[in-house]
N, C-alpha and C positions, 0 to 999 in steps of 0.2 A: 503494500500499500504506499509504503513511502517513496518509493520510487515512482508510482503513479501521481502523487502529488507532487514530487520534485518535476515530472512532465510537463503537468498543467501548469505550474509556475513558471516554467521556462518555454511554454508553446508560443509566447509572441514572437519569438526569434525564429520559430519554425516558419513563419509567414514573410520573413526578409522585408519588413516593412519599416520605413523610417518615423519618427514621432511618437508622440503619446498613444496609447492603445485606444484611449476614449476617443480618439480623434479618427481612428480608421474605420473604414467598411469594407468588409470583406463578403463576397458572394461565393456560397459554396454549392457546386453542383453535386445535388442529393440524388442517389440513385434507388435508396431504399435498403441498401446493404450495410454492413458494418463500419466498412471502410470509410464510405462518405459520410455516414453518421458520426463516427469518431472525428473527422474533420470539422465537421459543424460543432461538435461539442469542444473542440480545441480553440476554435475560433471564438466562441462565445465565451470560453474561460480566458483567453486572451484580455476581455475587456472591449474588445472592438464590437462596433454593430455589426450584427451577422444575419445575412439574408439566406435563405436556402431556396433553390429553384431545382424543380424536377421538370423534366421533359416527358411528355407522354408520347412514345414514339410508335406503339403499335397498339392494336385492338386491345383495351384494357379490360372489356368485358369477357373476352376468350381466354383471357390471361389471369384471372382472379386466383384460380386454383393454382396456378404455376409455382414451383419452388426454385429458387436459386437464379431467377432471371434478373431483371432490372428494368426501370420505366415502365411500367405498367401494372395495371390491377393492384395485387396486395401489396406490390413494393411501392406504389405512390403512396397508400396507406401507411405503411411503415414510415416513409419519409415524412408524411404529415406528423404522425404519433412522436417521432424523434424531434421534430421542430417544435412542437408543443411541449414536450419535456425541458426542452431547453429555452424555452420561451422566446424564441426568435421567429421572424416573418418567414413565411414559406409560401411560394407561387407554383402553380402546376401551369405549364403552358403546354397547348396541344400542337405538337409538331409530326405528327402521324403521317401527312400528306407529304411533307418535304423528305422525311425519312424513308418512306416509301419508295420515293421516287430516285432518292440519290443513293441508297442503301440496298433496300431489299430488291427492287428491279434491276440494279446492278448485279446484285448475286446471283439472280436467274440468268440473266444475260450471259454470265461468266460461265456458270455450269453448261449453258445450251452451247457454249462457243468450246467446251471441252476443257476449259482454264479450271483452277482451283482457288477459289475467291478468298478474301479474308474480310469480311464486312464489318470487323470491328475497327479495322484502320481506316476504313471509309467513313465509319460514325464518328470517329475522333477528328478527323479530317474536315467534317461537315457540321452535324448538328452539335456536337459535344464543345469541340474547340472554335467554330466559327460563329455559329449561331448563340451559344451561350456566352462566349465571351463578349460579342457584340451586346447582349442584354445586360451583361454585369457592368459595361461602360456605360449604358444608358441609365443604370441605375446609381451612378456615381460611385462605383467601387473602385477601392485601391488595387484590388486584384480577384481573380477568380482561382478559388482553391477546389482541387479535386483530391478523391481518394487514390489515385494512381501510385504504384510502387515504382516510383522513378526518383531521382534526385535532382533538384537545380541548384548548380553551383555557380556561385559567383565570382567572376573573375574580374581583373583590370580591365579585359577586353569585352565584357558584358556577360551575362549568364550562359552556361552551359548545360546540356542536358546528359546526366550521367545515369549508368545502372543502378538500381536499388542496393542498398546495402545487402541485403538477402537474396540471393541469386535465384533462390526457389519461388520468390515472389515476384520477381524484375517483370515489369511490362513495357521496358523501353522499344521492344520490338514493334509494338501497336504504334509507337508515338514518334516515328520517325519524320512524319509529314509536319511535324511541329515548325513553325516558322518561327525567326528571328524575333520578329514584332510580337508575335504570341507568347514565347517564352518569356518576354520582358513583364508580361502581366499574369501569368500563370504561377502557381504556388502547388508544390506536392509536399504536404506536411509529414507523410508517413513513409518517405522514401529510405530513412536510415533505421527503420523499425522493424521488429519481427511481427508476423501476423499475431502469435500467442500475445505479445504486449498490447496489441491493439485490442484484442478481444478482452483481455483484462481490463484496460481502460473503459471499454463501452459497458462492462459488466459494473465497474465502480462508478459510473457515471449513471447508472439505472437506466440503460437505454435498452428497450426490449428488443432490439436485434442483436444484442451482444452474441447470441449462441446459433443466428442465422447462418445457413449454410452457404458457401461462396458460390457464385455463378459457375456452372459447368460448360453449358451448351452456349450457341450463339442464342442471343435473346429472343429471337422472333421464329427459333425452329425448334418446335416441340420435340422433347425426347431425342434430340440428335438427328431425326430424319430429314435430311436436307433434300432428298429427292421429291418427298412428299410436298415441300415447299415449292420448289421448283415446278412441279407437275402442276400445282394449283394455280401459278401464275401462267405459266407456259405449256398448256396441255399436250402441244405438239411436240414437246421436248422428250417425251419417252417413246422415241422410235427404236425399234429393234434393229439389230443388225450383226455382223459377223465380229467373232473373237478371232484375230488373225495373228499366226506366228511372224513376229517381226524380222526374222530371219531368212525365212522361207518363203513368207506369203501364204502358206498352207492355211485354211479355214479349220481352226481347232474346234470351234462350237459358236454358239449363238448366244446374245445378251439383251436386254430388256430395254436400253437406252444408255448412252454414255454418261448420263446425269448421275449414274450409280456408280462411276468410278472416278479415281483419281490417279496422278503418276505415283508409282511405287507401291500401289495397292496390291495385296496377295490374294485376301480372302475374295470369297463371292466368284471366282472364276469358273469354278465347278469344273476342272481339266484335271483327269487324272492320268496316271500311267505315263509320266514324263520322268526322264533320266535326273532333272534338277527342276526345284520349284520355279513356279513362273510367276512373273510381276507385270504390272500394267506399266510399259515402258513410253506410251505416245497414245493420244487419242486424236482421231480423224472424225470431227464431229459433223464434217459437211457429208462425208460417207458414210458415218454412222458404224465405224470401225473401231474396235478396240485392238490397239496391237500390244503383244505380250512377248516376254523373253525372259532368259536367265538375268540374275541380278547384276550381273557385268555390264548388261546394256542399258543400266540406269546410270552410268558413271558419265559426267559431264566434265569439261576442262573450263568453261567459262558461261557467262550468262549475260544477255543483252537487257539492258533496263529502260523504262519507260517514265516518264513524269517524275524524274529524280526531284528530291529536294536535299538541300545541304543546310546544316545548322551551324553557324558559325563558319570561320574559314577552316579550308583542308589542313591538316596538321602535317608536319614531316615525317612524324613516325609511321612505321609500318601499320596497315590496315588490317582488320579481320572483317568478317562479315557473316550473319545469320541468314540462313535461307528459308527457315522454318522457325516458329515461333520457340519451339523446345528444342533446337538444334544448337549444338555448340557453335560457337564462332571459330571460323577457319581462317587462315591466313589467304589474302587476295590480293590481287595487283589491280588497281583502277586505271584503266587507258584513258587516254587524255583526261587528266583529272580537272582540267581547267574548264571542260565543257560540263562538269557535273553539278546538278542543281538549278532551279529556276524552269523545273518542267523539261528539261533538255533528255535527250537520250544519253546513255552511256554504256559502258561495257567492263564487265569484271571479268578476271582471270583467275583460277582456283589454283592456289600453290599444289595441290594434288588433286586427283579427281575427286569430285563430290557427287553423293547418291540422292535421287528421289529429289530433285530439284525441278519444280513443278512451274509452268508459266501461270500467271495469275496470282501466285504468291508473291511476298516481299523479299528484297534482299536488303538488309539493314547492316550499314558499315559502322564499325566502331574503331577507335583510336584509344586502345587501352579500356577504360571504364566510361569514356566519353563517347556518346551517340553523334557520329558525323552526319549522318542522313541515310538516304536510301532511295529506292525506286520498286516499281513492279516489274517482275520476271517477265519479258515477252517473249524470248526464246532462249534456246541453250544449245550450246556446241559440244558435240561428243568429243 
């Protein structure tokens, strides 16, 4: 308990704001989960005027019984209950239409094209960091605080985005699209805390969400059934086709639609009697073909990126990259680094072959703990 009280006493510094706390106004993005709720509690305990904002991003009627999601149904009710407990203002803003267009529709289009989308990154780039940030500014806030597990490190050359102190909680992969201007205004008070301590603080503060499970699936995808969402939005997407040997061209079987497959997938092929396991190595959405082969065919030496974003200047030291959210960072070389960022195309070369690199995912670049930026993977090179 002493540690928690010390944390509460020191939380003003977590928001990296100048001036007396009573003169500050902090807007907190409240999803209804324990992390953003603790951020709101820390902001309120600092003495600053605290305002919670929740975006309703998808149909809350259908989501009332969902567990471990965010921004709909019971989650909105939980956010409101936390705000009432803390005695802070709380607003719910309907962003369902914008979210559907910028995130959900793009998710469906990517799957139909044989890509592997990451809607959480698009959500951060759009509703969460663009729309919410604008609302916070309109409210006269000094900053917008979120419950993401990343660190904002202030340097003589401006703030930098760094990985969370706890590698198991790090969410920097999903925030590579943050701009320098956004980073000036954003705050991440939980970046150097372990999750267990966050839950302890929630319980000590009397927040009803202290034991609420973490989000596991994409918020608008019930039970992790991605294909069902795509099928509902694009009924024509579930087009049957052939499963083809990528080396010989032989037809090995049939499938119910490329939307059921991603690069690197092994399960669900239902092809037996082979001398070695088969993996999905490519998807030809136009021809409705799933190409399969042994694991060695998944190895790539490079990747072309589009819509790249750079956070701060490029460093002189060596770079690493993550090509999936749970992947380990691997050494890379960035070709023509002067062209990286500002939405331009770029190309990465891996120091050693990398496996399971899927178009539609993101490649996020790091210099040590610092997030340099990233981009969407458009193509790969064997």
